[in-house]
N, C-alpha and C positions, 0 to 999 in steps of 0.2 A: 504493499499499500504505500502511496506517496501522497504529498500535499504541497501546496504552494507554501514557500517558506514565510515565515513571520517577517515583519518589516518594523522597524523603529520609525515613528512618525517622522517625517521630514523636518518638521518645524522644530524638533528637538536636537540640540547639539550637546555633546558632553560639555563644553564649556559653560553653556547656558544652565545645565542641571547643576553643575559644581557651583556656579555662581549664586543660584537660587538658595541651594543647600547652605552654602555659607553664610549668605544673608539671613537666613532664618536661625542658623546657629548663634550669630554675633547677638541677635536680639532676644536670645533666650532668657528666661526669668530663674532658670535653676543652673546649678554648676555641671551636673552629668544626669544620665538617664538613658532612656531608650530614644534613639533617633530613628525616624522613619523616612523613607524615600520611595516615591512611585515613578514609573515610566510607562507611558503608553505604547502598546504593541497593537499589530493586527495580524490576523491571519493565523492565530495559534489555537491550540485545542489543549486545555488543562489535563484531560484525561490521558491524552496520548503522550503529553510533555512532561508529565509528573516525575518520570524516570530521569529526566534531565536536571532535575531540581537537586542537585547534588550537595550534601551537607554533612558534616562530621557527625552530627545528630542523627540516628536512625528514624526519627519518627517522621510518618509521611500521613497525609490526610487528603481525601478527595470528597467533594460535593458536587455531583454531577446533575444538575436540573436542567440541562440542555433540552430545549432551545431557550430555557431561563438562564439564571446564573450557573456558571460553572466555575469551580474553585479548587485548584490544587495548592499544597501547602507541605513544606519540608522544613525539618530541623524545629528546635525550641528556642526561642529567645528568653521567654519566661514561662514557668508552668506551675500547676498546683495539682497535688494528688492526695486525696484524704478519704477516710473512712469515718462512720459515725453519723450522728444526728445534724441537722441544720445545714445539710449539704447544698441545697439550692440557695440559701441566704449567703453562704460562704463563697460559693462560686460567682454570685452576683456582685459580692463585695470585691473578690479578685478582679473581676472583670471591669468593674468601675474605677478601681485603683490603678489598675495596670494601663487601661486605655486612657485614663485621665492624664497620666504622667507622660505619654508619647509626645515628643517634639516632632511634629510632622513637616517635613522639608518640602512637602507637596500638598499644601492645604486646599488647592483648587480641585484635586482629583475627584471623580464622580463617585457616586454611592457604591457601585460596584468594587471600586478599588480601596474602599476604606479600610483601616486596620480592623482584624477580627480577632476575637477570643474564640478558639474552636472547643467544643464542650461533647463529652461522652459520658454518661451515666450508667451506673448498673441500675438493674431492675428493682432490686431490693436494696434498702438502706443498710449497708453492711456496719457491723458493729465496730468499734475501735479495737477489738482483740485481733489477735494474729489470724490472717485470712488465709484460706487453702491456697496452695502454690498455684501460681498461674490465672488466679482469679482476678477479675477487674475491680479496681478501687470503686468506692461510692461514686466518685467523681473525678474526672480529669479535665483539666482546663489548660489550654495551651496558646500563648502568643507565638505564632511561627516565626522562624527566621526569614523563610521565603513564602511569598504568597502571589500566585498566578491566577488571575481571574478573566473570565470572559462572560459578556452578556450581549446576545447578538452577535454582531461583527466586532465588537469594540473589546480590546483587551488590555490589561494593565499587570505589570510586575511590581511587586513591592517587597522591600527589604527592610526588616526590623535588625537593629544592633545597638550595643552599648557604646555610646559615646562620651567621653571624658574631656576630650580637647581637640582642637581644629583638626589635627592629622587624622584623627578618628572619622570625623566626617568626610575628609578627602577619600580615605580608604574605603568606607562604606559606599561612596558615590561611584568610585571606581569597580568596586565589586558588583554593583547594581549594573553597571554599563556593560561589562564583560558576560555577566549572565544573559543580559538580553541580546548581546551579540551571539553567544551560544544558541539560545533558543531560535534567534532569526536565521542561522544556518540549518536548523533541523529539516528534514526533508522526508523522512520515512519513519514508521513506526518503531520506537526504541525499546520495546518491551523484550525481554529475554525469555528463553524456554521455547518449548514446543508450543504450537497452537493447540495441540490437544492436551487436556488435563484428564490424566488417567487415574483409577484407584480402585480398591476393593471395599465393598460395604463390610464394615467390622460385625461379625456374626453377634446378635443380642437380641433377636426377635422383638423388635420395638412394638409390633402389633399386639403381641400377647400381653407385655408388660402396659401398653397404653389401655387396653381393654380392661384390665384390673382397675387402674385408676378411674377409667370411664365408667365403669359400673357404679363406682362409690360416688362419682360426681353426679351421675344421674339420679341416685338416691337422695343426695342433698338438695338438689333443685326440685325434684318431683315431690319431695316431702316438705317443702317450703322453708328449710334452713337457709337456703341462698336462693335469690332470685337469678343468678347468673354465676357460673364458673367458667374460665377459659383455661382448660387443660393443655398443657404443650407437651410434644414429644421431641425427642433427640435422636437423629440417626448419625452414626459416626461412619467416616470413611477414611481408610488408610490409603494415603497417596503414594503413587510410585516414584514421584518426584517432587521437588519443593514446588509449591504453588505461587505463581504469579497472579495476585488477585485483579490485576488491570485486564489481563485477558478475559477473564470473566465478566468484568464490569463492562468491557467494550462490547461484548456481545449482549449484554443485558440492556445496553442504551438503546439497540433495535428492537429487541424482544419485550422490553417493559419501559416502552418509551414514556407512558404516562406517570412513571415512579421517579424518584430521586435515588440515584445511585450514590452510595457513600463507601468510604473506606476509612478506618482508623487502625492505623499500622504503627504499633509501639516499637517493632524492630522487624527484621526480615523473619523472624521466626514466630511472629504473632501478629496476625491480620484479621481483623473484624470487619466485614463487608456486607452488602446486600443492596437491594433495590426496594426501598420502602414506598408503598403507595399512600401512606398515612402521615398526614400533617398533625403534629400535637398542637402547634401554634406557630403563626408568623405574626409579626408586629412590624409594621411599615408606617412610619408618619403617623403613629398613634391610633392607627386602624388594626384591629385584632381579627385574625381569622383562625378558626379550629376546624377540623374535619371529624365528623362522626362516620366511622366506616365499619359497618358490622353486618353480617348477613352474606354468604359467599355461595356461589355456584360455579361450576365449570363452564367455560364458555361454549361447549357443544350442547348445554342445556338450554331451554327455552328462557329468554330473558324475562318474559312476562310471568314465568312461574316463579321467579324470586320476588318480583314485586307483588304478586298476589299471595306469597306465602304468608300465612298468618303467624307462624314461629318466627320466620325471619324479620318480619317486621316488628313483631314484639321485641326480639333481641335487639334490633336496631334502635327503637325507641327508648329503650333503657339506656342506651349509650347517649343519645341525644338529650334526653332529660337531665342525666348525670353532668354532661358538660355545662349546659345552660344553667342548671342548678348552681354549680360551683362558681360560674362568672356572675351570676345574679346576686349570690352572697358576698362578693367583692364590691357590690354597688354598680356592676355594670349592667348594661341593657341589651343582652344578646338577640339577634334576629335569626330566623331560621325559615327556610322554604316550608310549606305545609306538608309537602310529600318528599320522600328521598328520590334520588336519581340514581341511575345505573352507572358505574364506573368500571370500565374495562381495563384489565391490567394483565397483558398476556394471556394466559389460558383460564384467568379467573375473571368473575364478575362480582362486583360487591355492591351493597346498598351505600349510597353516600349522601350525606347531608353537611353542606357548608354551613358553618355558624360564624356570624360576624358581628362586631360591636365596636364602636369608638371607645379607646382605652387610654386616654391622655393620662399621662403620669405614672402609668402602671410599669412596675418592674417584669420584664419578661421572665426571669427565673423564679419570680415569686409565683407568677401564673402558672408556670410549669409545675412547681412544686405543689400547687393546689390540683391541677389537673391529672397529674401522674399517679398512679396508673388509671387510665379511664376504663370502663367496664369492658371495653372492646379487647383488652388483653388481661384483665384480672379478673373481674366479677363484682356482684354485688351482694349483700353490703361488702365495702371495699375491705375493711379490716378483717372480717371474718374469712373473705374468700382468699386473701393474702395467706392467712394462717393454713388454710387448707391446701393451697399451692405448695407451701413449705413441706406439708405431710405428704402429698400425694405424687409430686414430681420428683424423682429419684436423680436429680442433676441441679446443678447451680444455673440458675438463667444468665448469670453475668449481664452482658449487654443486651441479651434478646428481649424485644418489647421495651426497652428502655428509651429515654430521650437522647438524641445525638444531633448536633447542629452547630450554630454560631450565633454570637451577639457581635455587634460592630460599634464602632466608636461614636455613632449617633444614636445608639440605643435601639436601632432596628435588630430583630432576631428572627431565626427560623429554626425550629426544632422538629425533627420527624421522629416517628416511633420506629425503632429498629427492628422490623419484621422482614419476612423473606430475606433471610440472612444466612451467613455461615461465619465460623470462627476456625481458622487455621493456626494450629500450634505445631511447629515443625512439620512432619508428616501425616499429622492426624487433622481431618476437617470434620468439624460438628456442625450438622445442619439442625435447625430448630423451627417447628411450626406449631401452632395451635389451634383449637376450634371452640367456639363459645357454646356452653350447655345451658339451656333453659328449660322450663317445663315444656314436656312435648318434644324433646330432642330424641333422635333415634340413634342408637349406637352405631349402626352400619353406615349411616350417612355422614356422622361425625368422623368415623375412620377414613371415608372416602375424602372428606374435606382437607384433613390433615395430610393424606397422601398426596392430593393434588398440590398444596401448598410447598411441600418438600420439594416437588419435582421443578419448582422455580429455579432452585439452585442446582438440584441433582441433574437436570437435563443439559446443563453446561459441561458435565463430566462424562467421561467414558467409563463406566462402572461395570464392575463384574460382580454379581449377587453372590455373596456366600462362599466364595472361592478362598483358598488359603494360599 
């Protein structure tokens, strides 16, 4: 595959960039801190060029909402990892303080090029005690060193670095310019490894284990102890070679075009990635949007059967009412369509209701803390459902169904619910999916739904079932 090379906008010269950076530095009000500088580029693709954002720090991030915002990031300038309570509050405080102390040498850059804090939460709020090896922290927040963004045809490269003196500003400006030249010379797909990702399904008979939990879950909802419970299942794959998640995400861009592809790569041995169709929240210029996404059918099924399903409509309405209730409790006035729409994502169809409200002065992560987890991924009542998930699911959810996304220097934010995902650790890939149980759910249909959701990722692999 090939593409036209990126180009540095002709109006920008290195001398102009350096002069502007030094001018901003000389007018600073603090002695040192994080200095940021951005440069416009065009003809780039953050998904394809993430591999070119070399940095000594192994952290990598991708947010691919193309044709909307696409963002690649590499390295860490500042970061936060913690477990325990108040994680949304502390992550918001870290974001506010870190973004507020940035000295921006390109203050006129557009919204897509703003400095961003990247965020990944675990589903459960971990205690402050020692966590299982390899588990995700309760929250990870990163100000990246490199940030490559595109919206439409417009692209920007941003660099964050520590500056204590004028020489540091010159060095950062040179680094930004050299990286832009490197990206400008890109002509072909830089991903490494074979285009085929193969592996063997690790024997474990997930259907049998899931059926046991499913039977108990159905007892809980049919008996009235819970209104809803979303039980998840995990399928493990032994990979024959190290996984390059960008290869899978590139395919998912075409197969899951309505979703947002994401990657949170702590290092080359630990990659969490997926294609989420579900927006927990987006905040733009004080306007809040949330998605209620619940009720699922295969694409080959009749769409009208999903709209006319009393069970699916009731399950969906539980999610809508929970979200609107949480927002109303914060003094907001959420608006929603009278009836759900159909949202098509690859081989799946979902019931979807967008919920919107003006939200001036609202902290995005405070809102996220109120909304997470929605009944679409946990259940109702929330506390009781969470306790049952801990009991019935024989694995840690880690990042599955948890918020992932970003918040920028203007206070805008977007968080997705990390579903349709995989987590690769070394040569093992774990795929996770869930289905919502309500009164009237049928075990065979829930098993079929979970299987369909697992195939979103499994279909990207060349798998051998049960072999050794």
